C-alpha angles and dihedrals in degrees: 000000000000133000113283094024122122134218111245115256112262130221116288113261120235122247090245090055093048095047092044090052092048093050090049084076088051088056094052098034102046095070092035095050092047088052092046094049102042111015093089088051092044095049097045102034106026102028092032099227123156112264096226092053090048090052090052091051091052093050101042093045093056093044087055087054089065093079092038095052095050090046092052091049091054091047091054091052090049096044122105117171138146086262092052131245104300106023100070091060090052091051100047098043098047098087098040091048091055093046095050090050088058090047091058091065094047098078106166123222095253099136126266098300093043091051092049091049091051090048093048095050097043095044091049092049091052090052093048093050090045087056094050091050109031097045093057087043092056091043089053094069099070088041091058097056140354091207113109092207091055090046091055089052091050090047089050092052089047089053089053091051090048093049094050090049090052093049091050095038094051114020096037100039102078096040088050091047088055092045097048097033101046090209095327104105093186091059092040095054091048092052091049090050090054092051096046092046091056092050091047092052093051092050094049095048089050089051091055094046100047107032122076139187115243105160106092118217115234098190124078118262092239115075136149109268103208095053089047091054090046091054090047090056089051091054104098093194089057093046092052091046090049097050093040091052092045092054092045093054096042086059092042093050093047095048098048089048097049100037097083091049091045094051095045103038105026106029091026089215108115091177089071091068091078089055101037101047096053090046092060089079103341088096085072085089088068098033090052088070098041100037100069096055092042095048092042089057100038102029126236096282101048093039093053093045091055093046093049094048091053091046094052091052093049094048089051089055096052100081089062092057102054092110092053106058098183093049088046091053093046092055091041093053090050091051090049092054093052094046090047090062088069095058091057086051091051094058090053093042090060092054092044090050088059090054091047089051090054090049092054102036108016095242132087112206096186092177098050095045092045090049091056093053092043087054089056089053095054097039089049093051091046095047092047094048094043091049090057092046091051091047090053091048091047090053091048090239115198119180090212096053115019112195126214089245090057091049090051092051091048091049093050091047091052096053107021101052096050094049092048094047094045088053091051090049089053091054092046097053091055087075094056104129100212131089121207116011095223131016121210119283094026098289120152131270119291120227124228107245095227092047092049092051092048091048091054091052 
């Protein structure tokens, strides 16, 4: 493939295939978002574990995932089965992933060290199984179709699946904990884990059954790993997608971890949790419909720049609205919509980075490139969550007697981190090497000539 060529438009995907692909993200994200939003609370308040130790578990577990993710990516690229390259991993990890999620909320009363050991093992297992399922899932998108328009539709459906998982995993979790637990939060969290695990399993099995790989691989399954990783690091589209995704999920992990503390201890309005947590990415449900036409017209780079500029301005306005909760929520919801546009862009950026890799090096390596971006997701979540846990420990946070110093740290964490990370995302996306996101008639992305030349060098 030479510069300026296009990949032929693939067959149109059926609605069942698109919705099954989108709800695959629901299957992976529902347990993961519930863990991200409430595991810090569950471990420190319900299971009575020290916040600093919990933060260390979050961070070390995700750093361990670095080797696992890259290994899974290579395995996907080397896999050839009657089910394809990616689909067998989705099938065989679905049940273990659901069971380990339940295990996370079954912390036994084994004393402090026993609890921490259980938390470390179960949280690591969830991350490993997430790697073996979600990386093939991400790699599946460019295998399903080479058509950029169809990819945007799949990304849109994935955004819908993500948003519904966030709404359920955040807004519904605490009401369901109260309903099922009857005042016993340990029992309530376990019952919610059982329910969410069942829904996740159904979504993942539907993903395997209804989605198929159509893009045939030309290269042999055996390839040298180190040169492949070297070429991946030379792919500017992949580097931008990796850093952009990392920054997004550092912010995401920090915000879903700190929101409950912010609403309870700073705003002193616990009822706002059920509105604020879903809005962090729950507005994806709306942005999933508006993002594809916007990004098709503006391109990934210009569309994300506009969304990030608006988001930074809105987050800077929020501290002045703390005394007016409904005005606060209105501005917050608007900021959440604009930031959600960028996650739809991320899903398409990953697929386009695979095409760009083929343009530069003549090979695709969907698994390896998807693994790198999946790694950014999990490291970002871990760093964001761990940062909040360390901030709470540094401020000597105690749920029974919250000091003014702790409230100040929580307030700064809630506003300062998002503005900083959104600004860094803005700088990052300026280096995206592609022009328009979608050419007329469903052809693939066109590459800016200057960017292509610089990427080759």
